[in-house]
C-alpha positions in Angstrom: 16.0 -6.9 -0.7 13.3 -9.2 0.8 9.6 -8.5 0.6 9.3 -7.9 4.3 12.1 -5.3 4.1 10.5 -3.6 1.2 7.2 -3.6 3.1 8.8 -2.0 6.1 10.5 0.7 4.0 7.2 1.5 2.3 5.4 1.6 5.7 8.0 4.1 7.1 7.7 6.3 4.0 4.0 6.3 4.1 3.9 6.9 7.8 6.0 10.0 7.3 3.7 11.2 4.5 0.4 10.7 6.3 1.8 12.0 9.6 -0.9 10.5 11.9 -3.9 11.5 9.6 -5.0 7.9 9.3 -5.2 5.1 11.9 -2.7 2.3 12.0 -5.1 -0.3 10.3 -5.6 2.0 7.3 -1.8 2.7 7.1 -1.2 -1.1 7.2 -3.7 -1.6 4.3 -2.2 1.2 2.3 1.3 -0.2 2.8 0.1 -3.6 1.6 -1.6 -2.0 -1.4 1.5 -0.1 -2.4 3.7 -3.1 -1.9 1.4 -5.2 -4.0 1.3 -2.6 -6.8 5.0 -2.5 -6.9 5.2 -6.3 -6.9 2.6 -6.6 -9.6 3.7 -3.6 -11.6 0.0 -3.1 -12.1 -2.9 -1.6 -10.1 -5.6 -4.2 -10.9 -6.9 -5.5 -7.5 -6.7 -9.1 -8.8 -3.1 -8.7 -10.0 -2.1 -6.9 -6.9 -3.6 -9.7 -4.8 -1.8 -12.4 -6.8 1.5 -10.5 -6.3 1.0 -10.1 -2.6 0.2 -13.8 -2.4 3.4 -14.6 -4.2 5.4 -12.3 -2.0 4.1 -14.2 1.0 3.6 -11.2 3.2 0.3 -12.6 4.5 -0.9 -16.1 4.9 -4.3 -15.3 3.2 -5.4 -16.6 -0.1 -5.2 -14.5 -3.2 -9.0 -14.1 -3.1 -8.9 -12.8 0.5 -6.1 -10.5 -0.4 -8.1 -9.1 -3.3 -11.0 -8.4 -0.9 -8.5 -6.5 1.3 -7.2 -4.5 -1.6 -10.8 -3.5 -2.6 -11.5 -2.5 1.0 -8.4 -0.3 0.9 -9.6 1.3 -2.3 -12.9 2.1 -0.6 -11.5 3.3 2.7 -12.8 6.9 3.2 -9.9 7.7 5.4 -7.4 7.2 2.5 -7.9 10.2 0.3 -5.7 11.5 -2.4 -5.3 14.7 -0.4 -3.9 12.8 2.6 -2.0 10.0 0.9 -1.0 10.9 -2.7 -0.7 14.7 -2.9 2.0 15.0 -0.2 3.9 12.1 -1.7 3.7 13.7 -5.2 4.9 17.0 -3.8 7.8 15.4 -2.0 8.8 13.5 -5.2 8.5 16.6 -7.2 11.0 18.4 -5.0 13.4 15.5 -5.2 13.3 16.0 -9.0 
């Protein structure tokens, strides 16, 4: 599966989880972050940025992507209660 296809699938899953609780720009940043974490198999902003750069999802430099990742981490709209807890509950039920 190509990186853009993975990105789209992650976007759709996250969109279902957050259900309109975040704006589209925050959802896009969250999708990019999750895609990068999967690509890097790590959560370090620098490694996530390098993975995103290698995947070619954005034309930005790795340094610029790292700044985007850090902005996503600091986005007050993206809380664990909105983003992670519903996903964890859903995964728990899939068991």
